[in-house]
Kinemage of the C-alpha trace (Angstrom):
@kinemage 1
@onewidth
@group {chain A} dominant
@subgroup {mainchain}
@vectorlist {calphas} color= white
{ca leu a 1} P 31.876 5.722 -14.622
{ca leu a 2} L 34.791 8.085 -14.966
{ca asp a 3} L 36.217 6.807 -11.681
{ca leu a 4} L 36.725 3.443 -13.382
{ca lys a 5} L 39.081 5.085 -15.860
{ca val a 6} L 41.606 5.593 -13.054
{ca asn a 7} L 41.405 1.914 -12.094
{ca ser a 8} L 43.926 0.134 -14.289
{ca lys a 9} L 42.201 -3.231 -13.672
{ca ala a 10} L 38.840 -2.059 -15.017
{ca arg a 11} L 37.861 -3.164 -18.479
{ca cys a 12} L 35.559 -1.586 -21.000
{ca gly a 13} L 33.037 -4.333 -20.235
{ca asp a 14} L 32.954 -3.192 -16.603
{ca ile a 15} L 32.045 0.286 -17.721
{ca gln a 16} L 29.457 -1.061 -20.132
{ca ser a 17} L 27.811 -3.055 -17.324
{ca lys a 18} L 27.646 -0.029 -15.079
{ca ala a 19} L 26.280 2.108 -17.921
{ca glu a 20} L 23.605 -0.513 -18.654
{ca ala a 21} L 22.593 -0.568 -14.990
{ca arg a 22} L 22.363 3.219 -14.973
{ca leu a 23} L 20.291 3.120 -18.166
{ca lys a 24} L 17.831 0.725 -16.506
{ca asp a 25} L 17.547 3.089 -13.525
{ca val a 26} L 16.820 5.995 -15.853
{ca glu a 27} L 14.202 3.979 -17.749
{ca val a 28} L 12.422 3.111 -14.472
{ca lys a 29} L 12.434 6.771 -13.449
{ca ile a 30} L 11.037 7.785 -16.836
{ca lys a 31} L 8.193 5.258 -16.494
{ca arg a 32} L 7.358 6.629 -13.049
{ca leu a 33} L 7.429 10.195 -14.333
{ca glu a 34} L 5.200 9.256 -17.288
{ca ala a 35} L 2.669 7.791 -14.836
{ca ile a 36} L 2.749 10.985 -12.780
{ca lys a 37} L 2.350 13.011 -15.972
{ca arg a 38} L -0.774 11.027 -16.955
{ca val a 39} L -2.364 11.493 -13.542
{ca leu a 40} L -1.582 15.210 -13.473
{ca arg a 41} L -2.942 15.655 -16.984
{ca glu a 42} L -6.197 13.976 -15.937
{ca leu a 43} L -6.425 16.102 -12.799
{ca val a 44} L -5.813 19.308 -14.720
{ca gln a 45} L -8.643 18.401 -17.086
{ca thr a 46} L -11.045 17.887 -14.161
{ca cys a 47} L -10.350 21.320 -12.751
{ca his a 48} L -13.043 23.969 -12.918
{ca arg a 49} L -11.295 27.278 -12.509
{ca glu a 50} L -14.253 29.005 -10.934
{ca gln a 51} L -14.618 26.529 -8.068
{ca thr a 52} L -13.359 27.367 -4.622
{ca thr a 53} L -10.359 25.447 -3.332
{ca asp a 54} L -12.508 23.354 -0.984
{ca his a 55} L -14.084 21.803 -4.116
{ca cys a 56} L -10.875 21.569 -6.140
{ca pro a 57} L -10.531 18.043 -7.610
{ca ile a 58} L -6.748 18.351 -7.656
{ca leu a 59} L -6.554 19.101 -3.939
{ca gln a 60} L -9.173 16.462 -3.162
{ca ser a 61} L -7.119 13.865 -4.997
{ca leu a 62} L -3.987 14.815 -3.059
{ca glu a 63} L -5.870 14.583 0.229
{ca glu a 64} L -7.130 11.104 -0.668
{ca glu a 65} L -3.554 9.964 -1.221
{ca arg a 66} L -2.603 10.804 2.368
C-alpha cells in the first residue's frame, strides 16, 4: 500500500480497494484458523494422557489425514 504513495497517479480509492482486498484475505485466513482451532480443541479433549502414543487420538487423526 505504501508503494502506491510514490505513484503520483494513484488515488485514495486505489489504496482503499487494495486495503479491502487485503482485509478479505485476512478474513479468509482467520476463518481457516478458527476451523483449525476447533478441530485441535476437540482433539485435545479426546486425549487420555496415560495412553501410549500408538493409541493417541491426536496422532491417529493426523495419520488419517494423510
